[in-house]
C-alpha positions as CSV (number, residue, x, y, z in Angstrom):
1,M,0.0,0.0,0.0
2,L,2.9,2.3,0.6
3,R,4.0,1.7,-3.0
4,V,0.4,2.4,-4.1
5,R,0.6,5.7,-2.2
6,D,3.7,6.5,-4.2
7,D,1.7,6.0,-7.5
8,D,3.1,2.5,-8.3
9,A,0.5,1.1,-10.7
10,A,1.9,-2.4,-10.6
11,A,1.5,-2.4,-6.8
12,F,-2.2,-1.4,-7.0
13,A,-2.8,-4.3,-9.5
14,E,-1.0,-6.7,-7.1
15,L,-3.2,-5.4,-4.2
16,V,-6.4,-6.0,-6.1
17,E,-5.2,-9.5,-7.1
18,R,-4.3,-10.3,-3.6
19,F,-7.5,-9.1,-1.9
20,Q,-10.2,-9.2,-4.6
21,H,-11.6,-12.7,-3.9
22,R,-11.6,-12.3,-0.1
23,L,-13.4,-8.9,-0.4
24,V,-16.0,-10.2,-2.9
25,G,-16.6,-13.2,-0.5
26,V,-17.1,-11.0,2.5
27,M,-19.4,-8.6,0.6
28,H,-21.5,-11.5,-0.7
29,H,-22.0,-12.7,2.9
30,L,-22.9,-9.2,4.0
31,V,-25.3,-8.1,1.2
32,G,-26.5,-11.5,-0.1
33,H,-26.3,-10.7,-3.9
34,P,-23.2,-11.8,-5.9
35,D,-23.5,-8.9,-8.5
36,E,-23.9,-6.3,-5.8
37,A,-21.0,-7.9,-3.9
38,E,-18.7,-7.5,-6.9
39,D,-19.8,-3.9,-7.5
40,L,-19.2,-3.0,-3.9
41,A,-15.7,-4.7,-3.9
42,Q,-14.8,-2.6,-7.0
43,E,-16.0,0.5,-5.1
44,V,-13.8,-0.4,-2.1
45,F,-10.7,-0.5,-4.4
46,L,-11.7,2.7,-6.1
47,R,-11.9,4.4,-2.6
48,V,-8.5,2.9,-1.7
49,Y,-7.0,4.3,-4.8
50,R,-8.6,7.7,-4.5
51,T,-7.5,8.1,-0.8
52,R,-4.0,6.5,-1.4
53,K,-2.2,9.8,-0.6
54,K,-3.8,10.0,2.9
55,Y,-2.9,6.4,3.8
56,R,-0.9,6.0,7.0
57,P,0.1,2.5,8.1
58,R,-1.4,2.7,11.7
59,A,-3.1,-0.7,11.5
60,K,-2.8,-3.8,9.3
61,F,-3.7,-3.0,5.7
62,S,-6.4,-5.7,5.7
63,T,-8.1,-4.0,8.7
64,W,-8.2,-0.7,7.0
65,L,-9.5,-2.3,3.8
66,F,-12.3,-4.1,5.6
67,T,-13.2,-1.0,7.5
68,I,-14.0,0.7,4.1
69,A,-15.8,-2.5,3.0
70,N,-17.9,-2.5,6.2
71,N,-19.0,1.1,5.8
72,L,-19.9,0.5,2.1
73,A,-21.8,-2.7,2.9
74,L,-23.8,-1.1,5.7
75,N,-24.7,1.9,3.5
76,A,-25.8,-0.5,0.7
77,L,-28.0,-2.4,3.2
78,R,-29.6,0.9,4.5
79,D,-30.2,2.1,1.0
80,R,-31.9,-1.2,0.2
81,K,-34.2,-0.8,3.2
82,R,-35.2,2.7,2.0
83,R,-35.7,1.6,-1.6
84,P,-36.6,-2.1,-1.8
85,V,-35.8,-3.8,-5.2
86,L,-37.5,-6.9,-6.5
87,P,-34.9,-9.2,-8.0
88,L,-35.5,-10.3,-11.6
89,E,-34.7,-13.9,-12.5
90,V,-33.2,-14.7,-15.8
91,Q,-35.6,-17.1,-17.5
92,Q,-34.9,-19.4,-20.4
93,S,-37.0,-18.7,-23.5
94,T,-38.5,-22.2,-23.4
95,G,-40.2,-22.0,-20.0
96,D,-40.2,-20.9,-16.5
97,I,-37.0,-22.7,-15.3
98,P,-34.2,-20.4,-14.4
99,T,-31.1,-20.9,-16.5
100,T,-28.2,-22.9,-15.0
101,A,-25.7,-22.4,-17.8
102,A,-23.3,-20.6,-15.4
103,A,-23.1,-23.4,-12.9
104,P,-19.5,-24.4,-12.2
105,A,-18.4,-27.7,-13.7
106,Q,-17.8,-29.4,-10.4
107,T,-21.4,-28.9,-9.3
108,R,-22.8,-29.8,-12.7
109,D,-21.1,-33.2,-12.5
110,A,-22.2,-33.9,-8.9
111,P,-25.2,-36.1,-8.2
112,P,-28.5,-34.1,-8.4
113,A,-29.4,-35.0,-4.8
114,H,-26.0,-33.6,-3.6
115,N,-26.5,-30.4,-5.5
116,L,-30.0,-30.0,-4.0
117,Q,-28.6,-30.6,-0.5
118,Q,-25.8,-28.1,-1.0
119,K,-28.2,-25.4,-2.4
120,E,-30.7,-26.0,0.4
121,L,-28.0,-25.8,3.1
122,A,-26.5,-22.6,1.4
123,A,-30.0,-21.1,1.4
124,V,-30.6,-22.0,5.0
125,I,-27.2,-20.5,6.1
126,R,-28.0,-17.4,4.0
127,G,-31.3,-17.1,5.7
128,A,-29.7,-17.5,9.1
129,L,-27.2,-14.8,8.4
130,D,-30.0,-12.5,7.1
131,G,-31.8,-13.1,10.4
132,L,-28.9,-11.3,12.3
133,N,-28.9,-7.6,12.7
134,E,-26.3,-5.7,10.6
135,R,-23.6,-5.4,13.3
136,Q,-23.9,-9.1,14.3
137,R,-23.6,-10.2,10.6
138,V,-20.5,-8.1,10.1
139,A,-18.9,-9.4,13.3
140,I,-19.7,-13.1,12.4
141,V,-18.5,-12.7,8.7
142,L,-15.2,-11.1,9.8
143,N,-14.7,-13.7,12.5
144,K,-15.7,-16.8,10.6
145,F,-14.7,-16.0,7.0
146,E,-11.8,-13.7,7.5
147,D,-10.6,-15.3,10.8
148,M,-10.2,-11.9,12.4
149,N,-9.7,-11.6,16.2
150,Y,-11.8,-9.5,18.5
151,A,-9.3,-6.6,18.4
152,D,-9.2,-6.4,14.6
153,I,-13.0,-6.7,14.3
154,A,-13.3,-3.9,16.9
155,E,-11.1,-1.7,14.8
156,V,-13.0,-2.4,11.6
157,M,-16.4,-1.7,13.3
158,G,-15.3,1.1,15.6
159,L,-16.3,-0.8,18.8
160,S,-14.5,-2.0,21.8
161,A,-13.2,-5.6,21.9
162,K,-15.7,-6.3,24.7
163,A,-18.6,-5.1,22.6
164,V,-17.5,-7.3,19.7
165,K,-17.3,-10.3,22.1
166,S,-20.9,-9.6,23.2
167,L,-22.0,-9.2,19.6
168,L,-20.5,-12.5,18.5
169,S,-22.0,-14.3,21.5
170,R,-25.5,-13.1,20.7
171,A,-25.0,-13.8,17.0
172,R,-23.9,-17.4,17.7
173,V,-27.0,-18.0,19.8
174,K,-29.2,-16.7,17.0
175,L,-27.4,-18.8,14.4
176,R,-27.6,-21.9,16.5
177,E,-31.3,-21.5,16.9
178,A,-31.8,-20.8,13.2
179,L,-29.7,-23.8,12.1
180,Q,-30.8,-26.2,14.8
181,G,-32.9,-28.4,12.5
182,Y,-30.0,-28.7,10.1
183,I,-27.1,-29.2,12.4
184,Y,-28.4,-32.7,13.4
185,M,-29.6,-33.7,9.9
186,D,-27.4,-36.8,9.8
187,G,-27.8,-37.8,13.4
188,D,-30.4,-37.9,16.1
189,P,-31.5,-34.5,17.4
190,P,-30.8,-33.7,21.0
191,P,-33.6,-34.6,23.5
192,P,-36.0,-31.7,24.1
193,D,-35.2,-29.5,27.1
194,P,-37.6,-30.4,29.9
195,D,-37.9,-26.7,30.8
196,D,-39.3,-26.0,27.3
197,G,-43.0,-26.5,27.7
198,P,-45.5,-26.2,24.9
199,E,-45.9,-22.6,23.7
200,E,-49.1,-20.9,24.7
């Protein structure tokens, strides 16, 4: 990043190459739409380039990068709440079945039941993440997908490490509840809690 600050174009290309996939992945987990995730990741790199002269290496570069990403993702989610958009599915001309031409080769060759299970599980996990509030989702994504510790997440989110620990704890409880029926798919579910009586 210091080379980028000094207008080294090759260094910027190297930076994009090194962080692009991670950034798109995090954005996808935060906003839920792959196209929007790619657009937002591009916007992050544009902001990095535009503000390169102001860069000061006070923290790890990745922490600074994901701070920008966090702010952009939260803005996008707030805009979406203000102006909801209905997604349009690309349909084949022969019928109502969505096209699958873009499916990766490894999933096309897998047994149909396996593909269905993977898609179902991905949808359930996506739904569970969507059930978290914005700050919980950011904390979980940075912790689980970027392997960031409490201190780094705290810096990205502008919180104390104690607040991050509390956020993650509440988020894990909510995720466990949302995924309970799927965690034990291949085994016996745990016995019901005797304290949990029937709901009124």
